[in-house]
DSSP file (Angstrom, degrees, kcal/mol; ACC not computed):
  #  RESIDUE AA STRUCTURE BP1 BP2  ACC     N-H-->O    O-->H-N    N-H-->O    O-->H-N    TCO  KAPPA ALPHA  PHI   PSI    X-CA   Y-CA   Z-CA
    1    1 A Q              0   0    0      0, 0.0     2,-0.5     0, 0.0    24,-0.0   0.000 360.0 360.0 360.0 124.0   15.3   15.1   35.0
    2    2 A V        -     0   0    0     22,-0.0     2,-0.4    23,-0.0    22,-0.0  -0.756 360.0-177.2 -90.7 130.0   13.4   13.0   32.4
    3    3 A Q        -     0   0    0     -2,-0.5    22,-1.8   103,-0.1     2,-0.5  -0.988  12.5-165.7-127.1 139.4   13.3    9.2   33.0
    4    4 A L  E     -A   24   0A   0     -2,-0.4     2,-0.6   103,-0.4   105,-0.5  -0.991   8.9-168.2-122.1 123.0   11.7    6.6   30.8
    5    5 A V  E     -A   23   0A   0     18,-2.3    18,-2.6    -2,-0.5     2,-0.2  -0.944   5.1-161.4-120.1 116.2   11.2    3.2   32.4
    6    6 A E  E     +A   22   0A   0     -2,-0.6     2,-0.3    16,-0.2    16,-0.2  -0.585  15.1 164.0 -93.9 155.8   10.3    0.2   30.3
    7    7 A S  E     +A   21   0A   0     14,-1.8    14,-2.8    -2,-0.2   104,-0.1  -0.971  39.7  69.0-156.7 165.4    8.7   -3.0   31.3
    8    8 A G        +     0   0    0     -2,-0.3    11,-0.3     1,-0.3   103,-0.0   0.373  59.0 133.3 107.2  -4.5    7.0   -6.0   29.8
    9    9 A G        +     0   0    0     12,-0.1     2,-0.3     9,-0.1    -1,-0.3  -0.187  22.1 118.2 -71.7 171.7    9.7   -7.8   27.8
   10   10 A G  E     -d  113   0B   0    102,-0.9   104,-2.6   101,-0.1     2,-0.4  -0.988  59.5 -52.3 163.6-163.8   10.3  -11.5   28.0
   11   11 A S  E     +d  114   0B   0     -2,-0.3     2,-0.3   102,-0.2   104,-0.2  -0.873  50.1 165.5-110.0 139.7   10.4  -14.8   26.0
   12   12 A V  E     -d  115   0B   0    102,-2.6   104,-2.1    -2,-0.4     3,-0.1  -0.984  34.5-110.1-149.3 154.3    7.5  -15.9   23.9
   13   13 A Q    >   -     0   0    0     -2,-0.3     3,-2.2   102,-0.2    72,-0.2  -0.492  54.3 -78.1 -81.8 157.3    6.9  -18.5   21.2
   14   14 A P  T 3  S+     0   0    0      0, 0.0    72,-0.2     0, 0.0    -1,-0.1  -0.280 122.0  29.0 -54.3 137.9    6.2  -17.5   17.6
   15   15 A G  T 3  S+     0   0    0     70,-3.2    69,-0.7     1,-0.3    71,-0.1   0.280  98.7 120.0  91.3 -10.3    2.7  -16.3   17.2
   16   16 A G    <   -     0   0    0     -3,-2.2    69,-2.4    69,-0.3     2,-0.3  -0.097  54.7-126.4 -80.8-178.1    2.5  -15.1   20.8
   17   17 A S        +     0   0    0     66,-0.2     2,-0.3    67,-0.2    66,-0.2  -0.937  20.8 177.8-132.5 151.6    1.9  -11.6   22.2
   18   18 A L  E     - B   0  82A   0     64,-2.1    64,-3.2    -2,-0.3     2,-0.5  -0.979  17.1-145.8-144.4 153.8    3.6   -9.2   24.6
   19   19 A R  E     - B   0  81A   0    -11,-0.3     2,-0.3    -2,-0.3    62,-0.2  -0.981  13.5-159.0-124.0 121.9    2.8   -5.7   25.7
   20   20 A L  E     - B   0  80A   0     60,-2.6    60,-2.3    -2,-0.5     2,-0.4  -0.731   5.9-158.0 -95.4 146.5    5.6   -3.3   26.5
   21   21 A S  E     -AB   7  79A   0    -14,-2.8   -14,-1.8    -2,-0.3     2,-0.4  -0.949   9.3-167.7-123.7 145.8    5.1   -0.3   28.7
   22   22 A C  E     -AB   6  78A   0     56,-2.1    56,-2.3    -2,-0.4     2,-0.5  -0.930   9.3-164.0-133.3 109.1    7.1    2.9   28.9
   23   23 A A  E     -AB   5  77A   0    -18,-2.6   -18,-2.3    -2,-0.4     2,-0.3  -0.831   8.6-151.2 -97.4 124.9    6.4    5.2   31.9
   24   24 A A  E     -A    4   0A   0     52,-3.0   -20,-0.2    -2,-0.5     4,-0.1  -0.672  14.7-139.2 -94.8 149.1    7.7    8.7   31.7
   25   25 A S  S    S+     0   0    0    -22,-1.8     2,-0.3    -2,-0.3   -21,-0.1   0.541  87.3  42.4 -83.5  -6.7    8.6   10.8   34.7
   26   26 A I  S    S-     0   0    0    -23,-0.3    -2,-0.1    50,-0.1     2,-0.1  -0.829 108.2 -66.5-131.3 171.6    6.9   13.9   33.3
   27   27 A N    >   -     0   0    0     -2,-0.3     3,-2.3     1,-0.2     4,-0.1  -0.365  42.8-135.5 -58.8 129.8    3.7   14.7   31.5
   28   28 A I  G >  S+     0   0    0     45,-0.3     3,-1.3     1,-0.3    -1,-0.2   0.657 100.8  71.4 -70.0 -12.2    3.9   13.1   28.1
   29   29 A F  G 3  S+     0   0    0      1,-0.2    -1,-0.3    44,-0.1    -2,-0.1   0.494  81.9  75.5 -77.6  -1.4    2.6   16.2   26.4
   30   30 A S  G <  S+     0   0    0     -3,-2.3    70,-2.9    69,-0.1     2,-0.3   0.562  88.0  77.1 -78.0  -9.1    6.0   17.6   27.2
   31   31 A F  E <  S-E   99   0B   0     -3,-1.3    68,-0.3    68,-0.3     3,-0.1  -0.793  72.8-145.4-105.4 143.5    7.3   15.5   24.3
   32   32 A N  E    S-     0   0B   0     66,-3.4    21,-2.3    -2,-0.3    22,-0.3   0.882  89.1 -17.0 -65.1 -38.7    7.1   16.2   20.6
   33   33 A Y  E     -EF  98  52B   0     65,-0.8    65,-1.9    19,-0.3     2,-0.3  -0.980  56.5-148.4-156.6 162.1    6.8   12.4   20.3
   34   34 A M  E     +EF  97  51B   0     17,-2.3    17,-2.9    -2,-0.3     2,-0.3  -0.979  31.0 159.2-130.2 148.2    7.4    9.2   22.1
   35   35 A G  E     -EF  96  50B   0     61,-2.8    61,-2.4    -2,-0.3     2,-0.4  -0.933  35.6-110.2-157.2 178.6    8.3    6.0   20.4
   36   36 A W  E     +EF  95  49B   0     13,-3.2    12,-2.8    -2,-0.3    13,-1.7  -0.977  26.4 178.6-122.5 133.5    9.8    2.5   20.4
   37   37 A Y  E     -EF  94  47B   0     57,-2.8    57,-2.9    -2,-0.4     2,-0.3  -0.823  10.0-156.9-120.5 164.7   13.0    1.4   18.8
   38   38 A R  E     -EF  93  46B   0      8,-2.5     8,-3.1    -2,-0.3    55,-0.2  -0.993  10.3-154.9-143.4 153.4   14.6   -2.0   18.8
   39   39 A Q  E     -E   92   0B   0     53,-2.2    53,-1.8    -2,-0.3     6,-0.2  -0.903  15.7-154.0-129.1 103.2   18.1   -3.4   18.3
   40   40 A P    >   -     0   0    0      0, 0.0     3,-2.1     0, 0.0    51,-0.2  -0.321  44.8 -73.9 -68.5 159.2   18.3   -7.0   17.1
   41   41 A P  T 3  S+     0   0    0      0, 0.0     3,-0.1     0, 0.0    49,-0.0  -0.322 118.3   0.9 -56.7 126.9   21.4   -9.0   18.0
   42   42 A G  T 3  S+     0   0    0      1,-0.2     2,-0.2    -3,-0.1    -3,-0.0   0.566 116.2  98.5  74.3   8.9   24.3   -7.8   15.9
   43   43 A K  S <  S-     0   0    0     -3,-2.1    -1,-0.2     1,-0.1     2,-0.1  -0.741  76.4 -91.9-124.7 172.2   22.3   -5.1   14.1
   44   44 A Q        -     0   0    0     -2,-0.2     2,-0.1     1,-0.1    -6,-0.1  -0.410  48.7 -92.1 -81.0 158.8   21.7   -1.4   14.3
   45   45 A R        -     0   0    0     -6,-0.2     2,-0.3    -2,-0.1    -6,-0.2  -0.460  49.2-168.9 -68.1 140.3   18.9    0.2   16.3
   46   46 A E  E     -F   38   0B   0     -8,-3.1    -8,-2.5    -2,-0.1     2,-0.2  -0.954  25.1-101.5-136.0 152.7   15.7    0.7   14.2
   47   47 A L  E     +F   37   0B   0     -2,-0.3   -10,-0.2   -10,-0.2     3,-0.1  -0.479  33.1 172.3 -71.1 138.7   12.5    2.5   14.5
   48   48 A V  E     -     0   0B   0    -12,-2.8    12,-2.6     1,-0.3     2,-0.3   0.742  62.5 -27.8-108.2 -54.3    9.4    0.4   15.4
   49   49 A A  E     -FG  36  59B   0    -13,-1.7   -13,-3.2    10,-0.2    -1,-0.3  -0.974  52.2-165.4-163.7 147.9    6.6    2.9   16.1
   50   50 A I  E     -FG  35  58B   0      8,-2.1     8,-2.0    -2,-0.3     2,-0.4  -0.973   6.1-159.3-136.6 155.0    6.1    6.5   17.2
   51   51 A V  E     -FG  34  57B   0    -17,-2.9   -17,-2.3    -2,-0.3     6,-0.2  -0.996  18.4-142.8-131.3 128.4    3.2    8.6   18.4
   52   52 A T  E >   -F   33   0B   0      4,-2.7     3,-1.8    -2,-0.4   -19,-0.3  -0.301  31.5-101.4 -84.0 171.3    3.3   12.4   18.3
   53   53 A S  T 3  S+     0   0    0    -21,-2.3   -20,-0.1     1,-0.3    -1,-0.1   0.778 125.7  54.1 -62.3 -25.3    1.9   14.8   20.8
   54   54 A L  T 3  S-     0   0    0    -22,-0.3    -1,-0.3     2,-0.1   -21,-0.1   0.455 123.9-105.6 -88.0  -0.7   -1.0   15.3   18.4
   55   55 A G    <   +     0   0    0     -3,-1.8     2,-0.2     1,-0.3    -2,-0.1   0.554  68.0 149.2  91.7   7.4   -1.7   11.6   18.3
   56   56 A R        -     0   0    0      1,-0.0    -4,-2.7    -5,-0.0     2,-0.4  -0.566  30.1-156.5 -76.2 141.5   -0.3   10.9   14.8
   57   57 A I  E     -G   51   0B   0     -2,-0.2     2,-0.4    -6,-0.2    -6,-0.2  -0.934  15.5-176.5-126.0 140.0    1.2    7.4   14.6
   58   58 A N  E     -G   50   0B   0     -8,-2.0    -8,-2.1    -2,-0.4     2,-0.3  -0.995   6.6-166.6-133.7 144.0    3.8    5.8   12.3
   59   59 A Y  E     -G   49   0B   0     -2,-0.4   -10,-0.2   -10,-0.2     2,-0.2  -0.919  28.5-108.1-124.9 151.4    5.0    2.2   12.1
   60   60 A A    >>  -     0   0    0    -12,-2.6     3,-1.7    -2,-0.3     4,-0.9  -0.531  35.9-118.8 -67.8 145.8    7.9    0.4   10.5
   61   61 A D  G >4 S+     0   0    0      1,-0.3     3,-0.5     2,-0.2    -1,-0.1   0.845 111.0  63.7 -57.1 -34.0    6.6   -1.6    7.6
   62   62 A S  G 34 S+     0   0    0      1,-0.2    -1,-0.3     3,-0.0   -14,-0.0   0.670 111.0  35.4 -68.2 -16.2    7.8   -4.8    9.2
   63   63 A V  G X> S+     0   0    0     -3,-1.7     4,-2.3   -15,-0.2     3,-2.3   0.471  81.9 127.2-116.8  -4.5    5.4   -4.5   12.1
   64   64 A K  T << S+     0   0    0     -4,-0.9     4,-0.1    -3,-0.5    -3,-0.0  -0.291  80.6  16.1 -57.5 134.5    2.3   -2.9   10.5
   65   65 A G  T 34 S+     0   0    0      2,-0.4    -1,-0.3     1,-0.1     3,-0.1   0.273 126.4  58.2  86.0 -11.8   -0.8   -4.9   11.2
   66   66 A R  T <4 S+     0   0    0     -3,-2.3    17,-2.0     1,-0.2     2,-0.3   0.702  98.2  52.4-116.6 -35.9    0.9   -6.8   14.1
   67   67 A F  E  <  -C   82   0A   0     -4,-2.3    -2,-0.4    15,-0.2     2,-0.4  -0.794  59.5-166.0-108.4 147.9    2.0   -4.0   16.6
   68   68 A T  E     -C   81   0A   0     13,-2.4    13,-3.1    -2,-0.3     2,-0.4  -0.988   5.7-156.7-135.1 125.0    0.0   -1.2   18.1
   69   69 A I  E     +C   80   0A   0     -2,-0.4     2,-0.3    11,-0.2    11,-0.2  -0.823  24.9 159.4 -97.9 139.5    1.3    1.8   19.9
   70   70 A S  E     -C   79   0A   0      9,-1.7     9,-3.1    -2,-0.4     2,-0.4  -0.936  24.2-139.8-149.8 170.3   -0.9    3.6   22.3
   71   71 A R  E     -C   78   0A   0     -2,-0.3     2,-0.6     7,-0.3     7,-0.2  -0.990   8.9-150.4-140.5 148.4   -0.7    6.0   25.2
   72   72 A D  E >>> -C   77   0A   0      5,-3.2     5,-1.9    -2,-0.4     4,-0.6  -0.935  14.2-169.0-114.0 102.8   -2.4    6.5   28.6
   73   73 A I  G >45S+     0   0    0     -2,-0.6     3,-0.8     1,-0.2   -45,-0.3   0.870  84.3  55.7 -64.4 -37.9   -2.2   10.2   29.3
   74   74 A A  G 345S+     0   0    0      1,-0.2    -1,-0.2    -3,-0.1    -2,-0.0   0.820 115.7  38.5 -64.9 -30.0   -3.3    9.9   32.9
   75   75 A R  G <45S-     0   0    0     -3,-0.6    -1,-0.2     2,-0.2    -2,-0.2   0.394 103.4-128.1 -99.9   1.5   -0.4    7.5   33.6
   76   76 A N  T <<5 +     0   0    0     -3,-0.8   -52,-3.0    -4,-0.6     2,-0.4   0.911  65.9 136.3  51.9  44.1    2.1    9.2   31.4
   77   77 A T  E   < -BC  23  72A   0     -5,-1.9    -5,-3.2   -54,-0.2     2,-0.4  -0.957  45.4-158.3-130.0 140.1    2.7    5.9   29.8
   78   78 A V  E     -BC  22  71A   0    -56,-2.3   -56,-2.1    -2,-0.4     2,-0.3  -0.943  16.7-158.5-114.5 140.0    3.1    4.6   26.2
   79   79 A Y  E     -BC  21  70A   0     -9,-3.1    -9,-1.7    -2,-0.4     2,-0.4  -0.804  14.0-156.8-116.9 156.4    2.5    1.0   25.3
   80   80 A L  E     -BC  20  69A   0    -60,-2.3   -60,-2.6    -2,-0.3     2,-0.6  -0.902  11.2-162.2-131.7 105.6    3.5   -1.3   22.5
   81   81 A Q  E     -BC  19  68A   0    -13,-3.1   -13,-2.4    -2,-0.4     2,-0.6  -0.784   9.8-166.0 -86.8 122.1    1.1   -4.2   22.0
   82   82 A M  E     +BC  18  67A   0    -64,-3.2   -64,-2.1    -2,-0.6     2,-0.3  -0.940  10.4 175.5-117.4 114.9    2.9   -6.8   19.9
   83   83 A N        +     0   0    0    -17,-2.0   -66,-0.2    -2,-0.6   -67,-0.2  -0.763  59.9  21.1-115.2 161.5    0.9   -9.6   18.4
   84   84 A N  S    S-     0   0    0    -69,-0.7    -1,-0.2    -2,-0.3   -67,-0.2   0.916  84.7-159.0  49.2  50.6    1.8  -12.5   16.1
   85   85 A L        -     0   0    0    -69,-2.4   -70,-3.2    -3,-0.3   -69,-0.3  -0.278   7.3-158.0 -65.8 145.8    5.4  -12.2   17.1
   86   86 A K    >   -     0   0    0    -72,-0.2     3,-2.3   -71,-0.1     4,-0.2  -0.822  31.8-108.3-120.3 158.4    8.1  -13.7   14.8
   87   87 A P  G >  S+     0   0    0      0, 0.0     3,-1.8     0, 0.0    28,-0.3   0.848 118.1  62.7 -55.2 -33.4   11.6  -14.8   15.5
   88   88 A E  G 3  S+     0   0    0      1,-0.3    -3,-0.0   -48,-0.0     0, 0.0   0.561  89.1  69.6 -72.4  -5.7   12.9  -11.7   13.6
   89   89 A D  G <  S+     0   0    0     -3,-2.3    -1,-0.3    26,-0.1     2,-0.2   0.517  70.2 121.2 -83.5  -6.0   11.2   -9.5   16.3
   90   90 A T    <   +     0   0    0     -3,-1.8     2,-0.3    -4,-0.2    24,-0.2  -0.417  41.1 108.3 -60.3 124.1   13.8  -10.7   18.7
   91   91 A A  E    S- H   0 113B   0     22,-2.0    22,-2.8    -2,-0.2     2,-0.6  -0.972  75.2 -83.7-177.0 169.6   15.6   -7.6   20.0
   92   92 A V  E     -EH  39 112B   0    -53,-1.8   -53,-2.2    -2,-0.3     2,-0.5  -0.897  47.7-145.6 -91.0 126.5   16.2   -5.2   22.9
   93   93 A Y  E     -EH  38 111B   0     18,-2.9    18,-2.3    -2,-0.6     2,-0.4  -0.817  14.7-165.8-101.1 132.0   13.3   -2.7   22.7
   94   94 A Y  E     -E   37   0B   0    -57,-2.9   -57,-2.8    -2,-0.5     2,-0.3  -0.934  15.7-137.4-120.4 136.9   13.9    0.9   23.8
   95   95 A C  E     -E   36   0B   0     -2,-0.4    13,-2.1   -59,-0.2     2,-0.3  -0.698  27.2-171.0 -84.8 145.3   11.5    3.7   24.6
   96   96 A N  E     -EI  35 107B   0    -61,-2.4   -61,-2.8    -2,-0.3     2,-0.3  -0.989   8.6-176.9-140.8 144.8   12.5    7.0   23.2
   97   97 A A  E     -EI  34 106B   0      9,-2.1     9,-2.7    -2,-0.3     2,-0.6  -0.999  18.7-150.3-148.1 144.7   11.2   10.6   23.6
   98   98 A D  E     -EI  33 105B   0    -65,-1.9   -66,-3.4    -2,-0.3   -65,-0.8  -0.941  24.0-147.2-115.1 107.3   11.9   14.0   22.2
   99   99 A K  E >   -E   31   0B   0      5,-0.7     3,-1.5    -2,-0.6   -68,-0.3  -0.538  25.2-102.7 -81.6 138.6   11.2   16.7   24.7
  100  100 A I  T 3  S+     0   0    0    -70,-2.9    -1,-0.1     1,-0.3   -71,-0.0  -0.327 102.6   2.1 -59.5 134.0   10.0   20.1   23.5
  101  101 A K  T 3  S+     0   0    0      1,-0.2    -1,-0.3    -3,-0.1    -2,-0.0   0.792 106.6 112.7  58.3  31.7   12.7   22.8   23.5
  102  102 A D    <   -     0   0    0     -3,-1.5    -1,-0.2     2,-0.1    -3,-0.1  -0.987  58.3-153.5-133.6 122.4   15.3   20.3   24.7
  103  103 A P  S    S+     0   0    0      0, 0.0     2,-0.2     0, 0.0    -1,-0.1   0.658  70.1  91.3 -71.4 -13.1   18.1   19.2   22.4
  104  104 A L        -     0   0    0     -5,-0.0    -5,-0.7    -6,-0.0     2,-0.4  -0.514  67.2-142.6 -84.3 149.2   18.5   15.9   24.1
  105  105 A L  E     -I   98   0B   0     -2,-0.2     2,-0.4    -7,-0.1    -7,-0.2  -0.910  20.8-140.6-102.1 139.4   16.8   12.7   23.1
  106  106 A Y  E     -I   97   0B   0     -9,-2.7    -9,-2.1    -2,-0.4     2,-0.4  -0.830  18.2-172.4-107.7 139.8   15.8   10.5   26.0
  107  107 A W  E     -I   96   0B   0     -2,-0.4  -103,-0.4   -11,-0.2   -11,-0.2  -0.946  17.7-131.7-128.7 146.6   16.1    6.7   26.1
  108  108 A G        -     0   0    0    -13,-2.1  -103,-0.2    -2,-0.4     3,-0.1  -0.263  37.8 -99.6 -81.4-178.4   14.9    4.0   28.5
  109  109 A Q        -     0   0    0   -105,-0.5  -104,-0.1     1,-0.1   -15,-0.1   0.618  64.2-112.3 -82.0 -12.8   17.2    1.3   29.7
  110  110 A G        -     0   0    0      1,-0.1   -16,-0.2   -15,-0.1    -1,-0.1   0.190  19.6-134.4  94.3 144.7   15.8   -1.3   27.2
  111  111 A T  E     - H   0  93B   0    -18,-2.3   -18,-2.9  -104,-0.1     2,-0.2  -0.992  22.6-126.2-135.4 128.5   13.8   -4.4   27.7
  112  112 A P  E     - H   0  92B   0      0, 0.0  -102,-0.9     0, 0.0     2,-0.4  -0.492  19.6-168.5 -81.0 142.0   14.7   -7.7   25.9
  113  113 A V  E     -dH  10  91B   0    -22,-2.8   -22,-2.0  -104,-0.2     2,-0.5  -0.997   3.4-172.8-126.2 125.8   12.2   -9.6   23.8
  114  114 A T  E     -d   11   0B   0   -104,-2.6  -102,-2.6    -2,-0.4     2,-0.6  -0.981   5.6-169.7-122.6 125.1   13.0  -13.1   22.6
  115  115 A V  E     +d   12   0B   0     -2,-0.5     2,-0.3   -28,-0.3  -102,-0.2  -0.943  31.3 135.5-115.6 111.1   10.8  -15.0   20.1
  116  116 A S              0   0    0   -104,-2.1    -2,-0.1    -2,-0.6   -30,-0.0  -0.997 360.0 360.0-156.7 147.2   11.7  -18.6   19.8
  117  117 A S              0   0    0     -2,-0.3  -104,-0.1  -104,-0.2    -1,-0.1   0.420 360.0 360.0 -94.1 360.0   10.2  -22.0   19.7
């Protein structure tokens, strides 16, 4: 059973920073990729950033230069460092993973991020 457990969300003022964590219950090399999505209030879920098993990284244009995705292989954990946060970054952030040879996509429970003055 694959579990993804997120942490690190909260409330912050514009310009502030937060770091999200996603701890996987299995070795992260079992996944083709791990990533972060977000769902702003009243909007659809959207990709934020992903990192593949080979270490290739992609970001949404809206977060390039501000967010950094990284992984700690020993802890089976992926992080999302979010700097210079803006009100439009307000959303529930979800960890996502695609397990090798498994048709299912795995999601964490979500962690809310609110950026407001």
